[in-house]
N, C-alpha and C positions, 0 to 999 in steps of 0.2 A: 505493500498500499503506501502511499504517495505521501510524506510526513507534513501535517498541516501545522499550522500556527496558531495556538490558543492564544485565547483576548478575553480581557476581562469586562466585564459589563460596568458601565458608570455613565451614570446620568443620562439615561435614556440611549448611549450608542454603546458601539464595538469596541474597545480599546488595546492595541497590539498593532505594529507593524513589521520589525524588526524580531528575525529570530535570535535568541538565546540558545539556554540549555538544552540539549535534546531527550527526550525523553523515551527510552526502550520498550520493546515489549518485553513481558517477562515469561516471553515462551521462547524467542528465538534471539532476543539480543539487538534486535533492528529496530535501526528510528522511527519511531511512531509519529512523533509529534515535537514539539518546539515550544516551551515558556516564551513568553513577548519579552524583548529587553524594555518594554516602557511599563512605566508603575503607571497606574490609572491619577488623576489629580485627586485626593484624599477629601482635602478639602471640598471640594467640588460635590466628591459623593456624601458627605455628609451633610452639604446644605442641600442636598435632592433630596435623601431621606426625608430632614426635617422640613421642606417646604414640602413639595406636591405630595411625596411618599404619605407625609403622616395626614398633611389635609386632607386627602383623597381617601385614607381608609377612616379616616373620623367622621369623612361625613358618610359612612355608612354605618352599620351596628353590628351585636355579634352573629344574629339570623343572617343578615346579608352575607356575610365572609364565610360562614357556614355552608351556604349554597355556593358562593366561589369554589371552597375547597372541595365540594363534591365534584362539580364541575371540571374542576383541573383534576381531579385524581381520574375520573372517567375520559378528560382526552389524554392523559398520559397511559392509562392502561392499553387506549387503540393502538398507540405509538409505541409498546413498549420492545418491541424485535427489533429497532432502532437503538435501544436502551442496551439489550442484549449483544448487539452489535458492534458496540462502541465501548464494550465492557471487556471480550478478546483477551486484549493485549496484557489488561489484570494478569493473567494467567489463571481467574477464576473458571470451575466448572460450571454448567448451565444452575444447578441447584445450590450454588455459592451466587451464584448474579440473582435469582429467584429472591434469595434475602433481602437483597442488596434491591435490586429492581420493584419487582414486588412487593415487598414487605415496606419500600419508602411506601408504593403506592396505596397500599393496605392502609398503609397512618396517616393518610390523608383523608380516607375514607373513614378510619376508625374516629379522628378529629373533627369531621363534618358531621358526625351522628350524635357525636358528644354536642356539640354546640348546637345541635339542631335540637336534641331533645333537653338541654339541661341550661341553657343561656337565653336569655330575654332579647327583646325586637330595641334593643337601647345598648347604650356604652356604659349601663352602673348595672354591676352584678351585685344584689343585697346577699350580704352572708349572714343570715339572722342565725337563731331567731333575733327576735328584739328584746332588750332587757328595760322592765319598769327598773325607774331612775326615783319615783317620787311615790308616795302612797297613795294617792287619789289617781296615778297612773295619767297626771297631765305632763309628766315629764320623761320620756322615754329616750334608750340610744341604740345602737347598732352600729355596724361595721359593713362598710360598702366598699365593691376595687371596681377599678376606673382603669382604662388605658394611660399608661405610664407620660406618654405625649415624649414619648424619647426612641432610640432606633435599637435594633439588637444586633449585636456584633458576633458571629456563629461562626467558630473557627472549629474546623472538622478533621478528622480523620484522615488516612489513605484508605484504611480498609472496608467502609462503607460509603462510596463517595454519593451515592444517590441517597438511602434509606438514613445516614448519618447526619444528610440537609435537612430531607424533608420532615426524620422525627421533631428535627429544631425548629424547622419554618412553621410547620401548620399551628402548631400552637401558642406562636410569636405572632402569625397572621391573624390566628383566631383572637388573639386581644388586642389587635389594630395596631401594631408595632412594625414599621416598616423593616427590612432587615438586608445586611451587609453582610456578606457567605465568602466565607475565605477557605477554599478546599485544600489539603493538602497538596503538595507539588504533584507526588510519585504518580497520581490518577486525575488528577485535574481535568484533563481532558473528558471523566465519564462526569464530573459534573456538569462540566461547561456546555456536555451536550443535553442534559438532562435542562438545565436553565434556559437554554437556546428555545427546547419545545416549549417551557413553559413561559417565555416571551412569545412564541409564536401564537400561543393559544390564543393572546387576546383576550382572556381571562384579569388579568391581574393588573392591578391600576397603574400609570404610572409613577415613579419612586418605593413603589414598594420590596422591591428583588434586584437585587445589584449583587457584582460576583467581581471579586480581587485575585486574578491566579498572578501570584509570585508573591513577594512581601509583604507586609502592611506597614512598611513605613513609619509616618509620625501617626498613623490613625488612633493608635491608642492616645498619642497627647490630644486630640482633638472632640475624645469622650466626654457626655457629662452629665450632671445627677439622674435625668429621668432614662438615662441611655443602661445598657444591661450586656453582659460579655458570658457567652458559653463557650465553652471548650471540651473537645476529646481529643485525646493526645497520652503522651507519655507525663507519668510525677512530677520528673524532674522540668517540664514545659510548663508543666501547670503552675509551680512552683513560681517560676521567674515572673510568668503574665501577671500572676495575681497581684505579685509583689510592684508592681507598675506606680509609680507615684504619681499618676494622674487618678489610677482607680481607688489608688487608697484617700487622696486628700477629697475626694470628694464621694468616697463611700458608694461606688457603682457595684453593684451585685456583679459577682463573679461566679458561676454556677460551674464544674468542672466533673467532667467523667475521665478519669485516669485510667492507666494499666494498675492492672490489681493481680493477685498470683493466689486467683479462686480453688476452690478445692472440693472435691468430693469425697465423704465419708460412708465407709461399708461399717455398717453397725455388727455390733459383737455377736448378734443373735444370727445371723443370715451366716447359711452355709453355704459348700457348691452345689448340692441339690436343690434348691432354693430359688426361683424365679429370681431373686431380688439379686443374686449375683450375676447371671448374667445381664438382667439392666442396668447392674455395675458395672462390669467391663464392656456393654454396650455402648453406654452416654461416654465415657472415659474416652475409649476408640473414636466415638464421632464428633467428640471435641478437639481432638487433637487433627485430626483428616478433615472437618470441615472449613472453607477460606484457608486450606492448608495450615490451619492452625490459628491463623492471625484475626483472632475476635479477642474483645479488649473482657468476654466474658469463659474464653477458654477455660476447661480445667491444668491448670499448671500442676497440682498435688492433689496425687490422691492415696487416698489417708486408709488403711487398711488392718485387719487384727495380723498380729504378727504369724499366727500359725497359718495363715492364707497368705503371704504375701507372695509367698512362691507359686503357689496356686494361680493367684491373681496374674502374676507377671507373665506366666505360662499362658495364661488365654489371653492375655491384653497381645502378647508376643505373635500368637497363632494368628489373632483379627487383623493387628496391624500390619503382615505378612501379606496378607492377601489384598489389600489395597493397591491398587494398580496408579502408579503417579506419571504426567506427563502432559501431554498438551490434549487438553478435553476435545478438541476433534476427534482423535480419535478413538475406537472404538473400544470401549473395556477400560475407559481412564475415570478413575473415579474423583484423583486428587491433580490438582492443578499445582501454579508456580506459588511461589513466592511473588508479591507483588512489586519489587523491584531487585535489582543485584543490590543496592545498597542493603535492600532489609534483608540476604541472603547473607549477606557479609555479616551483618550485627546479629543474627540469631546462629551464626557462627561460633563465635566469638561469646557468646552467652551460655551454648553448650560447653565448650571448655573450660568456663569459670564453673558450670555445674561440675562437672563429669570431676573435678577435682576432690579425689579422695572418697567418691561414689562408684557405684557400678555403672557399665552402659549396658543393659541387657537388648537392646536393638537400637540399629545406626544404620546411617549410607555407607559402611562396612560390610552389611551384608545383601551384597548384591544388587545395590541398588542401582536400577538402571531405568531412566525416564523414558516412555515411549514416542517417538514423530517426530517429525524430522528436525531440522537444527536445534533439539534441545540440548543439544551438548553447550551451548551459548546461553540459555534459559536460565533463570535462577530459582530453578526447583532444590527443594530440601527433601530429605526422606524422613520419612515417622521418626522419631527418636523417641526412647522410653529410657529413665534412669530410675536407678534406686540408691535410695540412701536409708542404709539400714539403722543410725542413728539421728534419725531428724530432731532429737529435742536438743542437741548441743551443735548442731550443723547448721549455723542459720542461714549459711549463705541458699539455701534451696526453700526461704520463707521470703526473700530479699532479691533474687536474679531473675528475672521473666525472661527466657527466650520467647519470642512473640512468632512463634510457628508453630508449626505439628510436634512438638517436644511439650511432656508432660514427665515429672519426678513421683515414683513408687517409696512411699514411705511405710514401715510398720508403728504399729501403737502397744504397748499393754495392758492397759486397759479403759475400760472408756471415759475415764476424765481425763487422760491424756491424751485421747485424741482430740476431744471437745479443746482441748490447751491447744494444741498442733495446727487446728482447725484458725485457730488467734492468731498465731506467728505471723501468719501475713499483714497484720499490722493492718486491714479493713481492707474490704474486697466487697466486689459487684455484686457476684451470686456465690453460693455453696449449695450442694445436693449431699444429703444425708440419704442413704438407702437403707432401709430398714424393713419388717414386716413387724413390730410391736408399736404401738402408738402409744405405750407409757415412754420409750426411749427418743420417742421423737419429743415428745415433751420436756423431756429432761433436757433436752440437746438445744430445743430452738431459744431458751431464755439467754444463752451464753452465744448461740452462733449468732441471734439476730443481731445483738450489741456491734459486731465487727462485721457485718454483712446487711449490702442494699436488699437483698431478695435472696430467697429462701427455696429449694424444691425438696419437698420431703417424700422421696419416690419410693412406691410398692408395686406391687403385680395390678392393683387397682389403679392407681393413677398413671400405669403405664399406659392403659389403654388410648387413654385421649391425651397424656402428657406432649407439651407442647418442647420438652428437652432443657437441659440446665440452660445453653446459652441463647435462650430465646428470649430477649426482651417486649415483655408484650406492650400495647399502647395504655390498656386502663391500668398497669400496675409500675410502680417508680423503676427508672433505671438510675442506678446511681450508689455509692455506696462509701460510708467513712472511711477516713483516715488516708491511708494510701490510694483509696479508690477516688478521691478527691473531696470526699464530704458534700457532693448534691445531688442535686436530684432532676431526671428529668422524664417524663412523658407522667404516668398516672395519672392518665383522665384530665379531670379539672384542675389537678394540683400544676399539672406543667403550664396550663393557660394561667394559673392564678400567679405563675411566676413572674409573668413579664405584664400583671397589673398592681397599681398600687392600692394596697390597702388603707383606707381611712376609719375611725370613728365617728358618728355622727349622733348630736344629740339634739333634742328637742321635743315638741308636742307632738303626740300620733297622727297629725294631720300633716305637718310638715315634714314626717320622716315618710309619711307613706306617698305626697310628693315626689320627693327626693327618691325615693329606691324604687317608684314605681308599686309600690305593691301598698293594699291597705294595712293600717297599723289599727288593732281590735286598739277601742276608744278616739279613735278618728273620725271628723265629720264623714258623712255619709250623703248618697245624693239620693232621697226616698224616689223610688221609679213607680209611675204610675202602670208602666205596662210591665207585665212579669219577669224580671230577669231573664227565665229562661222561652221566652217568645220573642228573645231577640237575637240577630243573629250576629259573628262574632265582630265582624267588624263595626257593628253598634254598642258590645259591650264595653263599659266605662268601666275602668277600677275605682271601686267606692260606689258603685251605684246597689241599690239594698233592698231586702225585703222586709218587712215586719210582719209577721203574718196574724192570723187569727189563734185562738188559744185552744187547749183539751187539756178537760179536767181527769186526770188518771184513777179510775175506776179498780176495783179489784175484777170485775169482771177480766178487765183488759189484762191483769196480770195471770188470769187462770188459764184465759186466751193466748195468751203466748207461751206459757208453760205446755199447752199442751200440745201447739205447733211444734214449737222447739224441741220439745223432750227436755228442757231443763227447769226439773224442781229443785234445786237448791235453795236448802232450809232459809236464809233469808226472805223467801218470796212464798214461802209455804206455810212455813211453823211457825205458829204465832208466839208458842212460850218461847221459844232459843233466838226468834228475831228480838222479843222482848227485853231476854238477857245478852242480847248482843251491843255493840256501840251504835248501835244506832237506835233501838229501844224502840224499833216496828219492825213492820214488813216493810221493806221494799218494792221498787220494783225493778227490772231487769234492765241493766244497763242498754242492751241489745232494743229492747225494746222499747225505750227512752232514744236513739237512734230510728230506729221505726216511724216511732208517733211522730219524728221531728220530721224526718222525707216526709211525711204524709202530710204534713204542715206546709211543707215550700215548696214539695213537686206540681208542676204545671201538666195535667194527665194527657192534654191532649197533645198528637203528633206534632213538632215546632224543630228548630233549628239545633236543640239540644239533643245528640245522638245516640251518645251513652254515657254514662257513668261508670270509669273504669280504674278506679283509685279513692283510700281513703286514706290520711294520713294528718298525724300528730293528735291520733283522739284520748282525752280526757275526762272520765266521768269524775266530776268535782262536789257535788252538793247530792247526798241521796233522792228519790222523788218518792214520797209516799206516800200510800192510798188516800186522797182527795186532792193531792198537788194538781196545780194550775200549772202546765209549760207553755212556755213559745217559742218560737226561732225568730233569730234573724240570719237573713242569708246576704250576704254582702260579697260580691266580686273584689277578689283578693290580689290578682293578678292574670296575667296574661302571657301564653306563648304560644307566638306565629309556627305552628309547626310547619315543617318542608313537606310539599303532598306526596303519597306514599299510590303507588300503582295500585291502581284494583282497589282502592280507599277514596271514598268522599273528601273533597277539600275540604278540612275543616281545623282550625285550629284548638288552642286546649285554654280552659277557663278552669283556674283552681279558685274553689268558690269556699270562704269565710265564716261557717256554723256556730251560731252561739243559741244555746238550749236555757232559759233562764224558768224560773218559778215565779210564784205570784208576788215574793217576796223581792221581786229581781236580784236572785242570787245565780250565779252564776253551776248552772246543773252538771254541762258536757258540753266541749270545746271541741272542734274537729275542721278538716279541710277536706274539699272533694276535687278531684276532678271530674271535666269530664270534659266530650268531644262535642266540638260547636262548628257549626255549620256554617259556610262562607256563603254570603249572600250571592256573588254571583254565580256561585257551585248551584245555589235553590234551583 
């Protein structure tokens, strides 16, 4: 292939005219791309992000941006083969690139769904519930999250140039932050291809995404207080960057996801005859060979009972020896090359360090011969398994990471020692515990969790659906303490909140209702002449309210409800026992009160309300006795402008606040119901 010149995308144009450093194919060493000599104008990039980028994003809201993410994901999915093709020189197999390409696109879909289901049609996220600050409920407080009105600088690693970019871009875009992306140079050509597609889609507003190919120059000096920096890479580089004087001076958030010596621990209850033994071996071997071991989540330390160390070693050797390494285009090849020749040299050096004082069970000296044309000039590395027989005193195996298909087997004598070995990595992204005994899992997790960002407890049941040790998922956090960087990425809404600013707001219920876009109990209401359930979604206004007629609860009601439900609890039917209780009398079923309240506020005729699909925050507060008279107040609490779904009616979600009171004005029941409400234009 003819080498191409990579370009930065800055202030709406592609920058770079002069060839500089050559990038070589990891498969055969041929030059495939050149980095540009020119650096973009960083002052212009920052101004572009803060100007049109921020303005364009803030003229939309969470729901708008969720829709863009969904459309962008669909656009990229239709063109995924272009991204697979451009990824070939990285040395990745098709399954490796699937993690990067479709894993990244899947993350866009996931955050589009999160935004569509959980975020409002505004730029204010209410992080409730509200807290009463005064005895009479005239003064309350709560928290809101709003866009930071800054830019996000994302610095990514070489191993997943698409997924690594999109898993940061998705939550920051959803949060309304323009992004400047800086990929690692070794695989920057893949990130550049993805950005070109994203910009060609026409879906992203001007200024919301820019790309830096090459050094960041003085970009860090130009960051300001509302900005955010995220980093994926080595712990040493993370330490250097987070100490930048401008970041410290301005208290700019820095989220690091750094390398870590992740472990898998085989519990002492497992024998070679158990399915869990094979699961452990498969998991370690898979993490060594997937992406040629170039995963920040790969298993670097395999911790096993001492009496099983030889059996595990033999099983791993046998499995790893079957892995065919070479050019992924050759039939039968299951593991490709390292991403660059520089990476190959680095792994070689680290393995030499790890081998000192330890045994090598499998390495390139065992007949390693990659398949394919020109592979002698490629960046291939053989699966390498080491054995450290005394890991309690050999600190190097807990400190040195060979970022390739390399793992160290280490034995333990008792379970507490095993847990201690797991912590010696001084902070990891993920750990796996393989056991068949729930009590051993419960014993391990408090220690494990203190030093790991994510835990996989693997047994034969979980294995039926497990996504594996090394698979970060959009709805769970990705990151870890200590050496792993101390940061958090992904985690559903947690990631979005990282790019938002939290603020405590105090005031009257009416004022907080206006600020949050949610009705706050005790605030002003709009008494509705039309029953709220007769209004289409567009016509429902937060604060619209209906005070129902009253109903007196009789003994016959309680008897009938008990017969219908089968609930004959003594508080409802045993007069003697009820009088001896804290209530001093028989009381109505809580769920009767709930049902009776619905009977008071429901409009029975067909209308815009299509379904009641949930009830939240239910509390029974004051008991309802025979002879009490109850009344309901139904108030529109908040609206969620849900994205239309294929095959379903076009409807939004309305959450209604329900307060049930008695004849003395005491609150008997409090809850929230969720309804699907049809849009007028869809009627």
